[in-house]
C-alpha positions as CSV (number, residue, x, y, z in Angstrom):
1,M,-15.3,-46.4,37.2
2,K,-12.5,-48.0,39.3
3,R,-11.0,-49.3,36.1
4,L,-11.0,-45.9,34.5
5,L,-9.4,-44.4,37.6
6,L,-6.6,-46.9,37.6
7,T,-6.0,-46.2,33.9
8,A,-5.8,-42.5,34.5
9,T,-3.5,-43.0,37.4
10,A,-1.2,-45.2,35.3
11,L,-1.1,-42.7,32.5
12,S,-0.2,-39.9,34.9
13,L,2.8,-42.0,36.0
14,I,3.9,-42.8,32.5
15,A,3.5,-39.4,31.0
16,P,6.5,-37.6,32.6
17,A,8.9,-40.2,31.3
18,A,7.2,-40.6,27.9
19,F,7.1,-36.8,27.2
20,A,10.2,-35.7,29.0
21,E,11.9,-32.8,27.3
22,T,15.1,-33.6,25.5
23,L,17.8,-31.6,23.6
24,V,19.0,-33.1,20.4
25,V,22.7,-32.7,19.5
26,S,24.3,-33.4,16.2
27,S,27.9,-34.6,16.6
28,W,30.5,-37.1,15.4
29,G,30.1,-40.6,16.7
30,G,32.5,-42.8,18.6
31,S,34.8,-41.2,21.1
32,F,33.8,-37.7,20.4
33,R,30.1,-38.4,21.0
34,D,31.2,-40.0,24.2
35,L,33.3,-37.0,25.1
36,I,30.4,-34.6,24.7
37,A,28.0,-37.0,26.6
38,D,30.4,-37.5,29.5
39,T,31.3,-33.8,29.9
40,I,29.1,-31.2,28.4
41,A,25.8,-33.2,28.3
42,K,26.4,-34.4,31.8
43,K,26.8,-30.9,33.2
44,F,23.8,-29.6,31.2
45,T,21.5,-32.3,32.4
46,E,22.6,-31.7,36.0
47,E,21.7,-28.1,35.7
48,T,18.5,-28.4,33.7
49,G,17.2,-31.9,34.2
50,V,16.9,-32.2,30.5
51,E,18.3,-35.3,28.8
52,V,20.5,-35.1,25.7
53,E,20.0,-37.3,22.6
54,F,22.5,-37.5,19.8
55,I,22.4,-37.6,16.0
56,T,25.8,-38.8,14.8
57,G,27.6,-38.9,11.5
58,G,30.6,-37.6,9.5
59,T,31.2,-33.9,9.1
60,I,30.0,-33.5,5.5
61,D,27.2,-36.1,5.8
62,R,25.6,-34.1,8.7
63,L,26.1,-30.8,6.8
64,N,24.2,-32.3,3.8
65,Q,21.5,-33.6,6.0
66,A,21.1,-30.3,7.7
67,K,20.5,-28.7,4.3
68,L,17.9,-31.3,3.4
69,S,16.0,-30.8,6.8
70,K,16.4,-27.0,6.9
71,D,12.7,-26.4,7.2
72,T,12.3,-29.1,10.0
73,P,15.7,-29.2,11.7
74,E,16.5,-32.6,13.4
75,S,18.9,-31.2,16.0
76,D,19.0,-28.2,18.4
77,V,22.8,-27.9,18.7
78,T,25.4,-28.9,16.2
79,F,29.1,-29.7,16.6
80,T,31.4,-29.3,13.5
81,T,34.8,-28.1,12.5
82,S,35.6,-24.4,12.4
83,H,35.7,-24.2,8.6
84,I,32.7,-26.4,7.9
85,G,30.8,-24.3,10.5
86,W,31.2,-21.4,8.0
87,L,29.3,-23.3,5.5
88,Y,26.4,-23.8,8.0
89,H,26.6,-20.1,8.7
90,N,26.6,-19.0,5.1
91,D,23.7,-21.3,4.3
92,G,21.6,-19.9,7.1
93,L,21.7,-23.2,9.1
94,F,22.9,-21.6,12.3
95,E,21.3,-19.0,14.5
96,E,23.4,-15.9,15.2
97,L,24.6,-16.2,18.7
98,D,23.5,-13.7,21.4
99,M,26.7,-13.8,23.5
100,S,24.9,-12.3,26.5
101,K,23.1,-15.6,26.9
102,I,26.4,-17.4,27.2
103,P,28.0,-16.0,30.4
104,N,30.9,-18.4,30.3
105,A,31.9,-17.0,26.9
106,E,33.2,-14.0,28.6
107,N,36.5,-16.0,29.0
108,L,36.5,-17.3,25.4
109,V,40.0,-17.0,23.8
110,E,40.1,-14.9,20.7
111,Q,41.1,-18.0,18.5
112,A,37.9,-19.7,19.4
113,K,35.7,-16.8,18.2
114,I,35.0,-18.2,14.8
115,S,31.9,-16.5,13.3
116,P,28.8,-14.7,14.5
117,S,27.0,-18.1,14.8
118,H,29.7,-20.7,15.9
119,I,32.3,-20.7,18.6
120,G,34.9,-23.1,19.8
121,A,34.3,-26.1,22.1
122,W,37.9,-27.4,22.2
123,A,41.1,-27.0,20.2
124,Y,43.9,-29.2,18.9
125,V,46.7,-29.0,16.4
126,Y,47.9,-30.8,13.4
127,T,51.7,-31.1,13.7
128,I,54.6,-33.4,13.2
129,G,54.4,-36.7,15.0
130,Y,57.4,-39.2,14.7
131,L,58.9,-42.3,16.0
132,P,62.3,-41.2,17.5
133,E,64.1,-44.6,17.0
134,L,63.3,-44.5,13.2
135,V,64.1,-40.8,12.5
136,P,67.6,-40.1,11.2
137,A,70.0,-38.5,13.6
138,G,70.2,-34.7,13.4
139,I,66.5,-34.1,12.5
140,D,64.6,-32.6,15.4
141,F,61.7,-30.9,13.7
142,D,62.4,-27.5,15.2
143,S,61.1,-26.2,11.9
144,W,58.6,-27.5,9.4
145,E,61.5,-27.3,6.9
146,D,62.9,-30.5,8.3
147,L,60.1,-32.4,6.6
148,W,61.9,-31.6,3.3
149,S,65.1,-33.3,4.4
150,P,66.3,-35.8,1.8
151,E,67.0,-38.2,4.7
152,L,63.2,-38.6,5.1
153,E,62.6,-39.9,1.6
154,G,59.8,-42.5,1.7
155,M,59.1,-42.0,5.4
156,L,56.3,-39.5,5.6
157,A,52.5,-39.8,5.8
158,A,49.7,-37.2,5.8
159,P,45.9,-37.3,5.7
160,D,44.4,-37.7,2.2
161,F,41.1,-36.0,3.2
162,D,42.6,-32.6,4.2
163,P,45.7,-31.2,2.6
164,S,45.2,-27.7,4.1
165,H,47.8,-28.3,6.8
166,I,50.8,-28.8,4.5
167,I,49.5,-26.2,2.1
168,A,49.5,-23.7,4.9
169,V,53.0,-24.8,6.0
170,A,54.4,-24.6,2.5
171,S,52.9,-21.1,2.1
172,K,54.4,-20.0,5.4
173,L,57.9,-21.3,4.5
174,E,57.7,-19.6,1.1
175,G,56.6,-16.4,2.6
176,V,53.3,-16.1,0.7
177,D,49.8,-15.6,2.1
178,I,47.8,-18.7,1.9
179,E,45.4,-17.0,-0.4
180,N,48.3,-17.2,-2.9
181,W,49.1,-20.8,-2.1
182,Q,49.8,-21.7,-5.7
183,D,53.0,-19.6,-5.4
184,A,54.1,-22.4,-3.0
185,S,53.2,-25.2,-5.3
186,E,56.9,-25.9,-6.3
187,K,57.7,-26.2,-2.6
188,L,54.9,-28.7,-2.1
189,M,56.0,-30.7,-5.1
190,A,59.5,-30.9,-3.7
191,L,58.1,-32.8,-0.7
192,K,56.6,-35.5,-2.8
193,P,59.6,-37.9,-2.7
194,N,59.3,-38.0,1.1
195,F,55.8,-39.3,1.1
196,K,55.3,-43.0,1.7
197,A,51.5,-43.1,2.3
198,F,48.3,-41.0,2.8
199,Y,46.1,-42.1,5.6
200,T,42.3,-42.1,5.4
201,N,41.4,-41.8,9.1
202,D,42.9,-41.9,12.6
203,A,42.9,-45.7,12.7
204,N,44.8,-45.9,9.5
205,S,47.3,-43.3,10.8
206,Q,47.9,-45.3,13.9
207,Q,48.4,-48.5,11.8
208,L,51.0,-46.9,9.6
209,L,53.0,-45.8,12.7
210,S,52.6,-48.9,14.8
211,T,53.9,-51.1,12.0
212,G,56.8,-48.6,11.3
213,E,55.6,-48.3,7.7
214,T,55.8,-44.5,8.1
215,A,58.1,-43.0,10.8
216,V,56.9,-39.4,10.4
217,Q,53.3,-38.0,10.0
218,I,51.4,-34.8,9.8
219,M,48.9,-35.7,12.4
220,L,46.2,-34.8,14.9
221,S,47.7,-34.1,18.3
222,M,44.8,-35.9,20.0
223,N,45.4,-39.0,18.0
224,A,49.1,-39.0,19.0
225,Y,48.3,-38.8,22.6
226,H,45.8,-41.7,22.2
227,M,48.6,-43.7,20.6
228,Q,50.9,-42.9,23.5
229,S,48.2,-44.3,25.8
230,Q,48.3,-47.5,23.8
231,G,52.1,-47.8,24.4
232,L,53.4,-46.5,21.1
233,D,56.4,-44.2,21.4
234,V,55.2,-41.4,19.1
235,Q,56.4,-37.9,19.9
236,L,55.0,-34.5,18.9
237,A,56.9,-31.5,17.8
238,I,55.8,-27.9,17.7
239,P,57.9,-26.3,15.0
240,E,59.0,-22.7,15.3
241,E,56.5,-21.6,12.7
242,G,53.7,-23.0,14.8
243,A,51.5,-26.0,14.7
244,V,48.3,-25.8,12.5
245,L,45.5,-25.0,14.8
246,G,42.1,-26.8,14.6
247,V,39.0,-25.8,16.5
248,D,36.0,-28.0,16.8
249,T,33.0,-25.7,17.2
250,M,29.3,-25.6,18.2
251,G,26.3,-23.7,17.0
252,I,22.6,-23.4,17.6
253,T,20.7,-25.0,14.7
254,A,18.5,-22.5,12.9
255,G,14.8,-23.0,13.5
256,T,15.1,-24.9,16.7
257,D,12.2,-24.4,19.2
258,K,14.6,-25.1,22.1
259,Q,16.8,-22.1,21.7
260,E,17.0,-21.2,25.4
261,L,18.0,-24.8,26.3
262,A,20.6,-24.7,23.4
263,Y,22.1,-21.6,25.0
264,Q,22.3,-23.4,28.3
265,F,24.0,-26.3,26.7
266,I,26.7,-24.1,25.0
267,N,27.2,-22.3,28.3
268,A,27.8,-25.6,30.1
269,A,30.3,-26.5,27.4
270,L,32.4,-23.5,28.3
271,D,32.3,-24.1,32.1
272,P,35.9,-24.2,33.2
273,E,35.5,-27.6,35.0
274,V,33.9,-29.0,31.9
275,Q,36.8,-27.6,29.8
276,A,39.4,-29.1,32.1
277,K,37.7,-32.5,31.9
278,I,37.7,-32.3,28.1
279,A,41.4,-31.5,28.1
280,E,42.1,-34.4,30.4
281,I,40.2,-36.9,28.3
282,K,41.3,-35.8,24.8
283,K,44.4,-33.9,25.5
284,G,43.2,-30.8,23.7
285,S,43.3,-27.1,24.5
286,P,40.6,-25.5,26.6
287,V,39.0,-22.6,24.8
288,V,38.3,-20.4,27.8
289,S,41.1,-18.7,29.7
290,N,39.9,-19.4,33.3
291,V,40.9,-23.1,33.3
292,T,43.6,-24.5,35.6
293,L,45.2,-27.7,34.3
294,P,47.7,-29.9,36.2
295,E,51.3,-29.2,35.1
296,E,51.7,-32.6,33.5
297,L,48.8,-31.9,31.2
298,A,49.4,-28.2,30.6
299,S,53.1,-28.9,29.6
300,L,52.1,-31.3,26.7
301,P,52.9,-30.0,23.2
302,G,49.8,-28.7,21.5
303,I,47.9,-27.8,24.6
304,F,47.7,-24.0,25.1
305,T,46.8,-22.3,28.3
306,T,48.4,-18.8,28.0
307,P,47.9,-16.0,25.5
308,E,51.5,-16.2,24.5
309,Q,51.2,-19.9,23.6
310,W,48.0,-19.3,21.5
311,E,49.8,-16.5,19.7
312,S,53.3,-17.9,19.1
313,Q,52.7,-21.7,18.8
314,T,49.7,-21.7,16.4
315,L,49.6,-21.4,12.6
316,I,46.0,-20.4,11.8
317,I,44.4,-21.0,8.4
318,P,41.6,-18.4,8.0
319,H,38.5,-20.5,8.7
320,E,36.2,-18.9,6.2
321,L,38.9,-19.1,3.5
322,R,39.5,-22.7,4.3
323,A,35.8,-23.4,3.9
324,E,36.0,-21.8,0.5
325,K,39.2,-23.5,-0.7
326,T,39.0,-27.1,0.7
327,A,37.6,-28.6,-2.4
328,E,40.2,-26.8,-4.6
329,W,43.0,-27.9,-2.4
330,R,41.9,-31.5,-2.2
331,Q,41.6,-31.7,-6.0
332,W,45.1,-30.2,-6.5
333,F,46.6,-32.4,-3.8
334,S,45.0,-35.5,-5.2
335,E,46.2,-34.9,-8.8
336,N,49.7,-33.6,-8.0
337,M,50.8,-35.2,-4.7
338,I,48.8,-38.5,-4.2
339,A,48.5,-39.6,-7.8
340,G,51.4,-41.9,-8.8
341,N,52.9,-41.8,-5.3
């Protein structure tokens, strides 16, 4: 009897730890997983006592896995890009959001309201990054048009995985809607001589700049600031036409049985202190308007804290259109810009 009592007592001590409730979040790995864990998840756990677990992987890999596990979803909250989030939405992989359950969304900026089922978590830009000592005199990148300067022949790099940025820029310069981007194809082809390389990821981008192999890049602002922290003198420009806005987003996975906790997690993500910490760590823009950043952070190119900045300094590719056109754009870019370069 005594033995049974001890066993029951031991089980009662083990049970809370063994069966503690958790929220499962699907996100990228590496520094972005750490960013979410150290800011949003930390705040959420402090408020609820619920621990957060992560499923990590690439953007498209996780989308494909979500489709395969649609009937038995593996996560409760999903982070993805704004345009891929539309693919989740269109495939019924996200719950439609009840914004009344996200009080902090009252201060969400318009540019972070992406669809009925996914909203922004932070923002950044793809813009012109360059090494000042290697750029010819007289080129200041006040306009995207400067990328086409003959003096930059063989000096430019861009991502091989997403040509949407330069397609949007060429369309803007040619005065055509991005839906009619093919009317800007000659403009795009005219840029081909200036390309030296096409990078496959952020590490490859950093390598090309650190060795001086490319002096100018179309690059992620967050990556440029990371390179600066590593001692590389890479500068960012915000051209007069605007930098291409990127928004990483979050949605509640359709079919989750932890919907209320998922809402609490998203609300924690939009807490102004959490948003300020994200901006401090990654040098991205907060997506709520009630955040106060120190001047040295708020003044960095590509960080937007006022409605005027969001309006005048961003070039926005319609997110749903981007989701629809990405494969087409990649194929054209691969065949016409990367091939033979």
